[in-house]
DRENRODREN-549872 format. One record per residue: residue in three letters; z, y, x of N, C-alpha, C, O in turn. Coordinates in pm, whole numbers, plus 50000, padded with zeros to 5 digits. Layout:
N
ALAZYXZYXZYXZYX/...
END
This chain:
519
MET916827755357403917327752057270917117763457173916877761357054/GLY917197775957225917047787157136915677787557072915537792556960/SER914667782357141913307782757088913117773756969912197775756890/THR913967763756955913827754456844914477759556716914217754156609/ALA915297769656725915997774856609915067783256525914207790156580/PRO915197782756391914337790856306914677805556318915777809156361/SER913737814056279913957828456283915067832056186915187826056080/CYS915887842056224916967846356137916447853556013917187855855918/ASP915157857156014914557863455897914217853255789913927856855675/ALA914267840555825913957830055728915207826755646916317826555698/TYR915007824155518916137820655433916287805455429915327798055451/LEU917497801155400917787786755394918147782355253917797771155213/PHE918837790855176919337786955045918577793654929918227787054831/PHE918327806654941917647813854832916907825854892917197830055004/HIS915957831454816915067841854866915817854354911915477860355013/GLY916827858454834917537870654867918547869254978919267878755009/GLU918617857655038919627854955141919477864355261920467868655319/THR918237867455299918007875755418918487890055400918647897355498/LEU918727894255276919217907755250920727908955267921257919955274/LEU921407897555274922857897555287923277900455431922507897855524/PRO924477906055451924997907855587925127894355658925337884055594/ASN925007894555790925097882255866926447875355850926517863055852/ASP927507882955832928837876955812928857868555684929407857555682/VAL928247873955579928197866555453927317854155467927667843455417/ARG926197855555535925317844055556926017833355639925877821455613/ALA926777837655740927507828155823928547820655740928737808555757/PHE929217827955649930207821455562929547811255471930057800155454/LEU928417814855411927707805655323927267793155398927387781955347/CYS926747794955519926297783555598927467774655639927357762355638/THR928587780855675929757773055715930297765055596930697753555612/ALA930307771355477930757764155358929817752455326930257741655289/ALA928507754955342927537744255317927707732955417927577721255382/LEU928017736455543928227726255646929457717755613929437705555626/ALA930527724455570931737717155531931457707955413931977696855407/TYR930647712655317930317704455201929487692155242929627681355184/CYS928637693955343927887682455396928827672255459928617660155445/PHE929857676955527930827667855587931597660155479931927648455497/ILE931877666955366932507660055254931577649155202932017638055170/GLY930277652255194929307642255152929257630455247929147618955203/LEU929327633255377929337622355476930547613355456930437601055466/SER931697619455427932897611555403932737602755279933167591255279/ALA932117608255174931947600755050930977589055068931277577955024/ILE929847591255130928877580455147929377570255249929037558555241/THR930197574855345930757565555442931697555655375931757544055416/ALA932427560155273933307550955199932487539755136932887528155139/ARG931337543355077930467533155017929847524355126929657512355107/PHE929537530555239928997523055352930007512655401929637501355432/PHE931287516655409932327507455453932427495255361932587483955406/LYS932307497755230932397486655136931237476955154931417464755147/SER930047482355179928897473455202929077465755332928727453955339/MET929617472355434929847465655561930907454755547930797444155607/GLU931927457455466932957447355440932347435155372932677423755405/SER931447437655278930797426555208929947418255304929907406055294/ILE929267424955396928427417855494929287408955583928977397155601/THR930337414555637931147407255734932067397055668932557387955735/ASN932307398355538933087388255467932287375755437932837365455399/HIS930997376755454930127365255426930477353655519930537355355641/SER930707342155462931067330355541930207318555498929627318455390/ARG930147308855584929397296655553930347284755557931327284555632/GLU930037274855475930877262855465930367252355562929197248355556/VAL931227248055649930887237855747931687225255717932917225755710/VAL931007214155700931657201455668931497191955787930377188855827/THR932607187455841932607177555948933417165455904934107165955802/VAL933347154855978934057142455944935147139956046934897140056167/ASP936357137655997937477134356084937237120556142937107110956066/PRO937157119056275936847105956335937927095456312937647083456318/GLN939167099856285940247090256267940347085356123940487073356099/THR940277094756027940417090755887939077089155815939017083955703/ASN938017093555881936667092655824936547100355692935767096555605/THR937307111155678937237119555558936607132955595936757137755707/PRO935917138855499935267151855527936307162855549937347163255484/ILE935997171755641936827183555668935977195855639934947197955702/VAL936437203955544935697215955506936307227955578937507230355574/LYS935437235455644935887247255717935017259155679933787258355684/GLN935647270155641934917282455613934837290755741935857295055795/GLU933637293055789933437300655911932777314055880931817314755804/LYS933317324655941932707337755927931347337755999931207332256108/VAL930367343855935929047344955998929117354356117928447352256218/TRP929937364956105930027374756211931207371856303932307368956258/ASN930947372656434932007371456533932897383856527932427394956502/TYR934197381956551935187392756544934797404656630934747415956583/THR934517402056757934227412856851932887419356823932767431656827/ILE931877411256793930547416756765930557425256639929857435256631/ALA931367421256540931477429256418932047443056449931617453056391/ASP933017443656541933587456556580932537465556644932497477556616/ILE931687459756730930737467856807929457470556729928997481956723/ALA928897460156668927567461356607927607467556469926657474256429/LEU928697465656394928767471056259929757482556248929397493456203/LEU930997480256290932017490556274931717502756359931607513856307/ALA931567500956491931327512256579929967518656552929857530956550/PHE928947510556532927617516056505927607523656372927027534456362/GLY928247517756270928257524156139928987537456138928507547156080/THR930177537856203930927550356204930267560856292930527572856276/SER929427556756386928707566156472927337569956417926637578056477/PHE926957564156304925607566456255925327581056217924197585556234/PRO926317588756166926027602956141925567610256267924617618056262/GLN926247607856379925837614256505924477609056552923647616756600/ILE924267595856537922987590056579921847595756497920797599056551/SER922047596956366921007602556280920707617056318919537620956325/LEU921757624856342921567638856377920787640056507919867648156516/ALA921147632056607920447632656736918997628056723918107633856785/THR918757617756643917387612756624916517623056553915367625156591/ILE917067629356449916317639856377916027651556470914937657256468/ASP917017655156553916817666056649915697662656746914917671456785/ALA915607649956786914557645656879913187645756812912197650056873/ILE913117641156688911827640456618911267654456594910067656656609/ARG912107663756557911597677156530911247684656659910617695256653/ASN911637679156775911267685156903910077678256968909727681357082/LEU909457668656897908267662256951907187672756976906977681856896/GLY906507671257089905487680957125905997691557221905217699457274/GLN907307691757244907887700857342908367692857461908927682057445/LEU908157698157579908557690957699910067691457721910597683757801/THR910747700557652912187702057668912917695657551912547697757436/ALA913957687857581914717681057477915647690857407916127700457467/GLY915907688357280916877696257207918287692957252918557681857296/GLY919187702557241920547700357287921537697257177922697694257204/LEU921077698057052921997695956940922537681756939923747679756921/GLY921657671756957922087657856955923017654257069924127649457043/PRO922597656257198923497653057308924817660557303925867654957333/GLY924767673357265926007680957256926957675157153928157674357176/THR926407671157038927237665256933927847652156979929017649456952/LEU927067643957049927547630757089928587631457200929557623857198/VAL928407640357296929427641957400930707647857338931817643657371/GLY930547657657249931717663057181932397652657093933627652357081/SER931587643957031932147633256949932967623557034933987618356988/ALA932517621057157933277612157246934657617857273935657610557272/ALA934717631057298936007637457321936877637057196938077634757203/PHE936257639357079937007638956954937537624856929938677623156887/ASP936707614756954937147600956936938327597657026939307591556982/LEU938217601557153939227597457250940547604757232941607598757252/PHE940517617457196941747625457193942337627057052943417621557027/PRO941697634256959942317635656826942507622456752943517620656685/ILE941557613256765941717600556691942857592356751943627586156677/HIS942967592056884944127585456945945417592556901946437585956878/ALA945367605856890946557613456849946997609556709948197608856681/VAL946037606956619946357602756483946877588356482947877585356418/CYS946187579556554946537565356551947917562556608948617553656560/VAL948307569956710949567566856776950767569356686951837563656710/ILE950627577856582951757580656492951617573256359952467574856271/MET950577565056342950347558456214951307546956185951747545756070/PRO951667538356282952607527556250953917532956195954497542256251/ARG954367527156085955517532556013956837526956064956897516056121/GLY957877534856043959237530256070959487526156214960307517256238/GLY958797532356310959007528856450958417515656492958677511056603/SER957607509456405956967496856443955967499256555955437510256569/MET955717488956634954857490056750953647480756735953777469456690/LYS952487485656772951267477756765950537478756899950227489756947/LYS950267467356956949627467357087948307459557082948047452056988/ILE947507461557184946247454457195946527439957229947217437057327/SER946007430857149946287416657172945317410457271945697401957351/ASP944057414657266943047409157356942687419857459941707427157443/LEU943487420457565943267430457668941927428457738941297438057783/GLY941487415857748940227413057815939057419957746938247426557811/VAL938967418357613937887424657537937997439857545936987446757561/TRP939217445157536939387459657543938957464957679938317475457687/LEU939297457957787938887462457921937367462357936936807471357999/VAL936717452257879935257451957883934677463857806933777470657855/GLU935197466157687934717477457607935017490757676934207499957671/LEU936197491757740936557504057810935637506357929935207517657954/PHE935327495658002934417496958117933057502358073932537511758133/TRP932487496357968931167500657923931217514657863930227521957868/SER932357518357807932497531857753932457542157865931757552257855/PHE933227539757973933237549258084931927548858162931417559158206/TRP931387536858179930127535858252929017543358179928117548658243/ALA929067543858047928047551057970927977565658012926897571358026/TYR929137571758034929157585858070928897587858219928357598158259/VAL929287578258301928897578658443927377577658455926757584958531/TRP926797568358379925347566658380924637579358334923617583258391/LEU925167585658231924557597958181924587608858288923617616358303/TYR925687609758361925777619758468924797616558581924177625558637/ILE924657603658613923737599658721922297603658689921607609258774/ILE921847600858568920447603758536920217618658515919077623358522/LEU921297626358487921147640758469921197648358601920497658358618/GLU922017643558696922277651458817921897644458947921687651259048/VAL921787631258948921607624159075920217618059086919487621059181/TRP919847609658992918607602059002917387611258990916607612559084/THR917237617458876916157627258854916787639558789916807640558667/PRO917297648758870918047660258816917247668058711916087671458729/ASN917947670658599917407678858489916207672758419915557679258338/VAL915917660158449914737653458393915137639458348915917632658416/ILE914597635158234914797621458186913427614658183912507619358116/THR913317603558255912067596158258912077585258151913117582258091/LEU910917579458129910807568758031911687556958068912337551157982/TRP911707553458197912507542058241914007544758223914757535758186/GLU914437556958251915847560358234916267559258087917337554058057/ALA915437564057998915737563057855915757548557809916627544557732/LEU914787540657858914717526557818915927518857869916497510757796/ILE916307521157993917477514258050918747518157975919627509757954/THR918837530757933920007535357857920157527357728921257522957695/VAL919067525657655919117518257529919437503557551920217497657477/LEU918827497657654919027483257679920477480057716920917468757696/GLN921197489757768922587487157806923477484557685924547478557699/TYR923047488957568923807485457447923777470357424924777464457384/GLY922627464257449922527449657440923407442757542924017432457512/LEU923487448257663924357442457766925817443457724926607434257749/LEU926187454457660927557455857609927867444857509928927438557516/LEU926957442357415927177431957315927337418257380928237410657344/VAL926467415157475926527402057541927817400557621928477390257613/HIS928167410757696929377410057779930637408957693931547401257726/ALA930697416557584931867415957495931977402157430933077396757417/TYR930837396557389930847383257329931277372757431932037363557400/ALA930787374357554931167364957661932667365557688933307355357711/GLN933227377657685934657379057706935437373157589936457366657609/ASP934947375357467935607369857349935637354657353936627348457314/LYS934547348657401934457334057409934957328557541934977316457563/ARG935367337757631935907333857762934887325557842935217314857894/TRP933667330557850932667323857933933087324658079933587334958124/PRO932887313758153933257313958296932377323558375931207325658342/TYR932967329058481932287337858578932007352058526931917361258607/VAL931877354058397931547367358346932667373158260932527384158207/SER933767365858244934877370758161936137372458246936307365858348/ILE937007381258201938277383758268939277373058223939477371258103/PRO939917365958315940817354958277942167359958226943197357658290/LEU942157366658111943387371258049943627363557920942687361057844/VAL944867359857896945207352157777945167361457656945697372557660/ARG944547356757549944477364457425945757362557346946227351357328/GLY946317373457300947487372657215947107370557070945977366957039/GLU948067372856982947807371556838946807382056795946887393656836/ARG945867378056713944937387756656944647383656512944957372456474/PRO944057392556432943967390156288943357376956248943777371256148/GLU942367371856322941737359556277942647347456298942347336556248/ASP943747349256371944707338456391945957340356306946967333656329/TRP945897349256209947047351756125947457339356046946667330156025/VAL948737339356004949237328955913948667331555775947977341555757/PRO948917322655674948307324655543948467338655487949377346055525/ALA947547342155396947427355955347948707361155284949017372955297/GLU949447352455214950627357555145951687362355244952407371955216/ASP951787355755360952737360255460952287373255524953097382155551/ALA950967374255548950437386655605950657398355509950927409555552/SER950517395655381950727406255283952177410955285952457422855270/PHE953087401455302954487405355307954757414555425955467424555411/ASP954187411255543954377419655660953777433455638954347443555678/HIS952627433655575951967446455550952807455255458952957467255482/ASP953347449255352954157456955259955397462555329955797473955306/LYS955997454155415957217458255482956967469855577957797478855591/ASN955817469755644955547479655746954957492455692955207503255747/CYS954167491655583953367503155544953697508855408953747521055392/ASP953927500455310953917505255174955127513855139955057521855046/GLU956237512155212957427519555174957277534555198958027542455142/THR956307538555281956057552755302954627556255270954067565655326/ASN954027548655182952617550955149952457563855070953057565654964/ASP951617572855125951397585655059949957587455016949507598754996/ILE949227576555001947837577454961947757578054809948397570254740/LEU946967587354758946797588554613946087576254560945317569954633/PRO946337572554434945747560354380944247559754391943687549154420/SER943567570954370942097570654370941547568354509940417563554523/GLN942297571554612941767570254746941557555754785940687552754866/ASN942327546954729942137532954760940807527854706940257518154757/ASP940287534454601938997530654548937857536254631936797530154641/ASP938077548054691937007554654763936917550154908935837550754967/ILE938007545754966938007541455105938267526455110939317521655069/ALA937277519055160937387504555164938287500255279938307506555385/ASP939027489555256939807483755365938857475555451938747463355435/ILE938177482555542937117475955618937657465555714936897457455768/PHE938967465655736939497456355834939867442855775940407434255845/SER939577440955646939707427455592938587418555645938587406455621/ILE937647424555718936577416455778937137407255886936467397855927/HIS938357409855932938927401756037940007392155985940717386056064/SER940137390855854941167382155799940517370455726939347370955689/TYR941277360155707940787348155640941577345955513942777348655507/ASN940897340955412941547338855283942317325755277943117323755186/ASP942077316955372942787304155369943577302455497943417309955593/ALA944437292455496945307290255610944587283555726945117283355837/GLY943427278255704942727271455813941787260955759940887264055681/TYR941997248655800941137237855759941877228855661943107228455659/HIS941117221455578941757212355486940817200655456939597201955463/HIS941417189355424940657177255391940287177555243941127180355157/VAL939047174755214938557174855077937777162055050936897158655128/PRO938097154854941937307142954906935857146654880935567157954839/GLU934947137054904933517139754889933157143754747932297152354727/LYS933797137654646933457140954508933837155354476933167162054397/ASP934947160154539935337174054518934337183654581934097194554529/ILE933767179654694932737187854758931537189154667930967200054653/GLU931127178054604929977178554514930277187254392929437195154349/GLU931487185854335931857193954220931877208854257931447217354179/SER932407211654377932467225554421931077231554435930857243154399/SER930137223654488928767228554504928137231454368927417241354353/LYS928397222554267927837224754134928407237454071927687245254007/MET929727239554088930357251354031929807264154094929577274154026/GLU929577263754227929037275454294927627278554244927257290154230/LEU926837267954217925477270054168925497276354029924697285253999/VAL926417271653944926517277353809926947291953817926407300553747/ALA927937294653904928417308353919927327317553969927217329053925/LYS926517312554060925417320554114924397323954006923857335054003/ASN924137314353918923147316653813923637326853709922837333453644/THR924957327853695925487337353597925357351753644925367361053563/HIS925217353753776925067367253829923597371253823922937372553926/ASP923097373253703921697376853685921527391953691922467399353722/ASP920317396353659920017410553667920907418853574921297429953609/THR921227413453459922067420853365923447423453422924017434153403/TYR923957413653493925277415053554925287426353657926177434853656/TRP924277426353746924247436653850923987450453790924537460353837/LEU923147451053686922877463853622924117469553556924317481753554/SER924957460753502926187465553440927117471753545927787481653518/ILE927157465653663927977471353771927407484753815928137494253841/TRP926077485353824925417497753866925687508953766925957520253806/ARG925617505753635925917515853533927357520753546927647532553525/GLN928247511553578929647515253593929847525353706930717533953699/GLN929007524253811929107533753921928837548053873929537557353912/PHE927827549753788927507562953736928607568053642928917579953642/PHE929187559053564930267562853474931467567853553932067578053518/GLU931817560753660932957564753742932677577553820933597585153852/ALA931377580053850931027591853928931327604853853931697614853914/VAL931167604753721931367617053642932787618553592933117628753531/MET933627608653615935027609553570935817618653663935737617253785/LEU936567628053606937387637053685938767631353711939497636353798/GLU939137620953637940407614253659940217599253639939537595053545/SER940797591453725940787577053706941987573253619942917581153605/PRO941977561153559943137557053478944457557653554945487560953496/GLU944427554453683945667555053762946157569353779947357572053776/GLN945197578653796945587592553818946167598853692946977608053700/ARG945747593953575946297599453450947777596153434948477602653356/LYS948247586153506949647582153496950557590753584951777589553576/ILE949977599453668950787607753757951517618353674950907625053591/ASP952797619653695953617628753615953447643253657953517652253573/SER953217645653783953127659253834951857666153783950737661853812/VAL952047676953706950907684553653950137691253766948907691653765/CYS950867696353863950227703153977949347693554055948227696954092/LEU949867681554081949107671654157947857667254081946797665554140/ARG948007665353951946837661453870945787672453869944587669553871/PHE946237685053865945297696353868944517696454000943317698854001/ILE945227693954110944557693554240943527682254244942427683954297/ILE943897670854189942967659454187941727662654105940617659554147/ILE941907668853989940767672353904939857682353975938627681053971/CYS940467692354040939657702254113938867695554226937687698454245/TRP939527686854298938847679954409937717671154356936607671354411/ASN937977663554252936937654954195935767663154140934627658754144/SER936067675154088934997683854038934097688354152932877689654134/ILE934677690654268933897695054384932957684054432931817686754468/ILE933437671654433932637660854490931797653454387931107643854421/VAL931837657754259931037651154156929557650354192928957639754174/PRO928927661254242927497660054278927227649154380926247641754369/TRP928097648054479927907637454579928097623754515927327614554542/LYS929107622354430929387609354368928237604854279927897593054276/ILE927637614454207926487610854122925307606754209924627596954179/LEU925057614254316923947610954405924117597254468923167589354473/PHE925327594354515925567581654584925717569954488925727558354530/ALA925837572854358925877561954259924527554754254924447543654203/PHE923457561054307922147554554311922107543354416921197535054414/VAL923077543054506923147531954601923497519254524924487519054451/PRO922707508554539922987496154465924387490854494924937493554601/PRO924967483254402926307477754424926367469554552925427462454586/TYR927487470754622927617463554749927777448454729927747440854826/GLN927947444054602928037429654577926677422854583926607410554589/VAL925597430554581924257424854581923837421454723924007429454815/ALA923277409454741922707405154870923707406654983923357411055093/HIS924957402954957926027403555057926217417655114926777419155222/GLY925777427755041926007441455083924907447655167924987459455202/TRP923857440055200922827445055291922017456455230921667466055299/ILE921707455655100920927466255036921717479255033921177489855064/ALA922987478354996923837490254995924017495755136924077507855156/PHE924097486855233924237490655374923057499255418923237510055476/ILE921837494455390920627501655431920487514755355920157525055414/CYS920727514455224920617526655143921637537155188921337549055189/SER922827532855225923837542255273923377549055401923577561055419/LEU922767541455490922257547155615921167557555586921077567755655/ILE920347554855485919297564455449919907577555399919467588355437/PHE920937576555314921607588555264922277596055379922237608355384/ILE922907588755471923557595155586922527602755669922797613855715/SER921337596855687920277603655761919847616455691919587626555755/GLY919757615955557919387627855482920387639055498920007650655516/ILE921677635755492922707645955512922657651355653922827663355675/ALA922407642555751922317646955890921187656855909921307666355986/TYR920077654755839918967664355847919397677955794919097688355854/GLY920107677955682920607690555630921567697455726921567709655737/VAL922377689555795923327695055892922587702056006923017712756050/THR921497696156054920747702556163920157715856120920187725456197/LYS919637716655998919067729255949920147739955933919927751555969/ILE921297736055880922387745655860922917750455995923227762256011/THR923007741356091923507745156224922577755156290923047764756352/ASP921287753056278920327762656333920547776456272920507786556342/GLN920767776756141920957789556074922257796256117922297808456135/ILE923317788556135924587794056182924407800156320924917810956349/SER923697793056406923437798156541922657811256537922907820256616/CYS921697812256443920887824356430921727836456390921677846956454/VAL922497834856283923177846456225924447850056300924937861356285/THR924997841156380926227844056455925977846456603926777853056669/GLY924867841156654924597842456797925357832456882925297833157005/VAL926067823156820926807812956894925817802456945924917798156873/ASN926007798457070925137788257129925197775357047926297770657016/PRO924047769557011924057757156932924837745856999925407737256932/TYR924847745957132925577735457204927077736357176927747726157162/VAL927607748757168929027750557137929327745456996930337738756974/ILE928457748856902928637743956764928567728856761929287722356685/ALA927687723156843927477708656843928727701156885929157692056816/PHE929307704957001930437696757049931777700956991932817695557030/THR931787710556899933027714056829932927710256682933427699756641/ALA932277718656602932237716456457931467703856421931957695656343/LEU930257702256477929457690456441930127677556490930137667556419/ALA930667677956611931317665956665932507661856579932677649956550/ALA933317671556537934477668356453934047663556315934587653856263/GLY933067670456255932637666756120931977653156113932257645256023/THR931087650356208930387637356206931267625956255930947614256233/SER932377629056321933297618556369934357614956266935227606656291/TRP934267621156149935257618056045935297603256009936387597755994/PRO934137596355996934207581955969934957574156076935677564656044/ASP934817578156204935577571656310937067573656290937857564356309/LEU937447585756252938867588656229939417580256115940507574656127/VAL938687579556005939137571655890939277556955927940267550555892/ALA938267551655997938277537456033939467534056122940177524356097/SER939677541956227940767539056320942127541256253943077533956281/LYS942217551256166943477553656096943847541756008945007537456006/ILE942867536455934943127524855849943587513055933944517505955896/ALA942927510956046943287499756133944697501456187945477491856189/ALA945037513556231946367515956287947457513856183948567509856217/GLU947147516656056948127514955949948277500455908949397495655889/ARG947167493355893947167480755819947087468255904947457457455858/GLN946607469456027946507457256107947757455056189948457464456227/VAL948017442256216949187438656295949047443356438950027447256501/THR947817443156492947567447056630946837460456635946417465856532/ALA946697465556756945987478356776944547476256818943867485856853/ASP944057463756816942737460756870941627468756803940877475756872/SER941507467756671940377474056604940497489256605939477496156615/ALA941707494656596941877509156597941377515156728940667525156727/ILE941757509056839941367514356970939957509757006939207517257070/ALA939577497556966938227492756995937177501456927936117503756984/ASN937477506256807936527514856738936277527656817935167532956816/ILE937307532756884937157544856964936287542257086935307549357109/THR936647532157165935897529357288934477524857259933547528957329/CYS934307516557157932957511757124932087522957068930897523657099/SER932667531656987931907542856933931407551957045930287557057039/ASN932237553957147931807562157260930647555757334929737562757381/SER930657542457346929537535557409928277536857325927197539757378/VAL928417534757195927267535857105926687550057108925477551857100/ASN927557560057121927087573957126926077576157237925087583257218/ILE926317570057354925417572157468924227562557462923077566857464/TYR924507549557454923437539657464922437540657350921227538957371/VAL922927543457231922037544457114921857559057072920727563557052/GLY922947566357057922887579857004922097589457091921377597957039/ILE922227588357223921437596757313920227589157366919137594857378/GLY920407576357398919307568457456918107567157364916967568857408/PHE918337564157236917217562057143916427574857118915197574457125/PRO917067586357089916287598757075915527602457202914387606857194/TRP916147600757317915437603657442914267594157463913237597957519/LEU914427581757418913327572157428912147576657342910987575357383/ILE912437581957225911377587157138910637598657207909407599057210/ASN911407608157263910807619757329910027615957454908917620957477/THR910597607157536909917603457661908667595257635907677596657706/LEU908697586657535907487579157499906367588757455905217587357497/TYR906727598257372905727607957326905177616157443903967617857456/ASN906067621157528905627629257641904797621257741903857626357802/TYR905157608357756904447600057853903007597657809902087598657890/PHE902807594457683901467591057635900627603457601899407602957605/VAL901277614557567900527626557528900337636057646899227641057668/TYR901417638657722901347648557829901417642557969901127649358067/ARG901787629757979902017623558110903107631158187903037632658309/GLU904087635858114905177643558171906507637358129906597631058024/PRO907557639158212908887634458170909497644058069908857653758028/LEU910737641358031911457649857937912407658758015913247653858090/TYR912287671757997913137681258067914357684657981914237686657860/ILE915517685158045916777688157976917127702658001917427706558114/ASP917087710657896917257725057908918657728857954918817737958035/ASN919667722057903921047725757933921747714558010922887711057979/ALA921067709058109921627697958185922897701958258923827693958267/ALA922967714258310924157718758382925377719158291926457714458329/GLY925217724658171926327725058078926767711258032927957708558019/LEU925777702458008926097688857966926807681358077927767674058051/SER926357683058202926987676258316928407681258336929307673358367/PHE928627694358321929967699858336930907694058230932047690658260/SER930417692958107931227687058000931597672658032932697668058001/LEU930657665458095930937651658133932037650958238932907642358231/LEU932007660058335933047660258438934417663258377935417656958412/VAL934457672958286935727676058218936197664058136937387661058131/PHE935237657358072935577645557992936157634458080937137628058041/PHE935567632158198936097622058289937557624958325938407616058320/ALA937827637458361939167641258404940187639758291941257633958311/THR939857644758175940807644158064940957629958009942057626057969/SER939877622458008939967608657958940807599958051941497590858005/PHE940767602758181941647595458274943097597858239943917588658241/GLY943427610458206944787613358164945177606358036946327602558018/CYS944207604457946944477597357820944757582557844945717577057791/ILE943907576157924944057561757949945347558958026946017548958000/VAL945707567558121946947565758197948147565658104949057557458121/VAL948167574558007949287575157913949327562557826950407557357799/LEU948167557557782948147545157704948697533457786949447525257734/VAL948327532857914948827522158001950337523658021951067513658016/MET950807535758042952247538058060953017534357934954117528957942/ARG952457537357818953117533457692953197518157683954207512757637/ARG952167511357726952177496657722953267491157814953947481457780/ILE953427497457930954407492558028955837496157987956727487657993/LEU956057508557946957407513457921957907510657780959067507057760/ILE957017512257680957437510357541957067496457490957767490857406/GLY955967490957540955547477757497954387477757399953987467157351/ALA953847489457369952737490257273952007503457291952587513557331/GLU950707503157260949907515357270950147524657151950117536957165/LEU950397518957034950577526956913951987525156858952587514456872/GLY952507535656795953827534756731954967536356829954867543856927/GLY956047529256802957237530356884958157541456838957997546356726/PRO959117545656921960037556556882959267568856836958307573056900/ARG959697574456723958927585256661958787597356752957727603656754/LEU959827600656826959767612356913958657610757017957837619657037/TRP958647598957082957637596857186956247595357126955257598957191/ALA956157590357006954857589456940954297603456914953107605956937/TRP955147612556867954677626156841954387633656970953457641556976/VAL955177631157074954897637557204953547632957258952767640957308/THR953287619957247951997614657292950857620557211949817624157267/SER951057621657080950027627356994949717641757034948547645657043/ALA950757649557057950557663557098949837664357232948997673057252/TYR950177655457324949527655257456948037652457443947227658957510/PHE947667642957357946247640057336945507652157279944367654857317/MET946147659457187945517671157128945327682157232944337689457229/VAL946287683557325946147693357432944937690057519944197698957559/LEU944747677157549943587673057628942287676857559941337681257624/TRP942257675257427941037678757353940777693757359939637698057376/VAL941837701857344941687716357351941177720457490940317729257501/VAL941687714057594941227716957730939737714057743938987722157799/PHE939297702657691937867699157697937017709457624936017714057678/VAL937407713057502936617722357421936557736057486935487742157493/VAL937697741057533937737754557591936897755257718936087764457734/LEU937087745857810936347746157936934847744457914934037751357976/SER934467735257825933047733257797932427745557733931297749157765/SER933157751957644932647764057578932477775457678931477782657674/LEU933437776957768933337787557869932157785157962931507794758004/LYS931867772657994930737769558081929417772958013928547779258073/VAL929277768857889928037771457816927837786457796926707791457798/SER928937793557776928847807957754928617815857881928397827957877/GLY928657808957997928407815558123929617822358183929477829558282/VAL930807820058127932017826358179932437819758310932937826358400/ILE932237806558319932577799358443931357791858494931417785158597/
END
């Protein structure tokens, strides 16, 4: 890995940078890395809104009641509940790590040894997802309310594939072909993501022979009408809401993808169906290019504003000053991301793709800054990867699970995002970059891909297995003794949170000592 890092004599920001002391250069690089993480958080908010628009897309299905012979109109979501969690939510929140690992693989093309920045970040991200994010989620339910997993069958399937991903990674690193990744191993790793999707969908639909026969409890798509759900939400969350007004604009409620706007099905006369279709056609025609351009212009106007109308109403001068300072810091990012088309266009797909492109660009900058930090400090890039990079790139996962733990009636999406993200990290985040490298090596050199730090990566996996077992045992015990995975008595919630954080510290310390050669 050291061979891939640029020379410390090379500058990254300006020509005179090499004349500065290494401590100053390290500080500048660390500040730049933190600013990149702020950018990731900002673009992820826009990404969430586009994803919400995609998954909110529904189609109208009209059937005929056999008894009354009247049409029945049903609005069906295009996206399945479980598949949306895995294919969009987990994949989207893991995309910063996936982009970083893919960029690391592409810049290492032509070398027989794989870069360690990507795998280190993804394994560290798995630990961050499992421990700190669980620690945050367990204290999120307000007023001692309890939230439990409603569909244990789907969670068990996702948990199995999450753990198997890391077992599989250890097998191909240490057992099957030690220290070497072959083309077939990389290909099988990627294909297992498809098996996860199929198995999770089969469990969601309760297919015979391949699903666990567990009864599904209440979940968001089975909620009562929206007004009742809103009342429950207000009662549980809003009385202690400490989110600033502007944050609701920047962070999308991505979990509305699992709710329905109507109570269910309803009978509609045929003439009303025809009138509804005509009205929809007229409404569609009114959304012309001028309409979308006006929304796009509004994005740029809001990007340069240091205060929103809601924030101007805040009485505290100190709080308003902090808000203005913060908005001043992120103005460059907001202006840059205003170029992303409005998420209302094309059901959000254009904004979705453009957001991924911006995330990839930031990830490229992160890899360059990390190399420079490693140069000027002498810290192993692998240590930086599974600590700072893992925490910074996992911020979207933390935001997503936190929102779910606060706003959803159940704990399904909050915990599913953690387990599914860990699966995506291996099957896609590590598998796809390794597939790129092994394909190149196979056709150019007729050689496999050698893993430079396989011993350190394997040791981290063993530590992860041990600590993650302790995490899952506590979640199961909470389900048995308290009745829910999240929330409950505040004392026990905080004790559980502290325990999860201790597990994360154990993982980081032991992995760092191994890479440093101390153990």
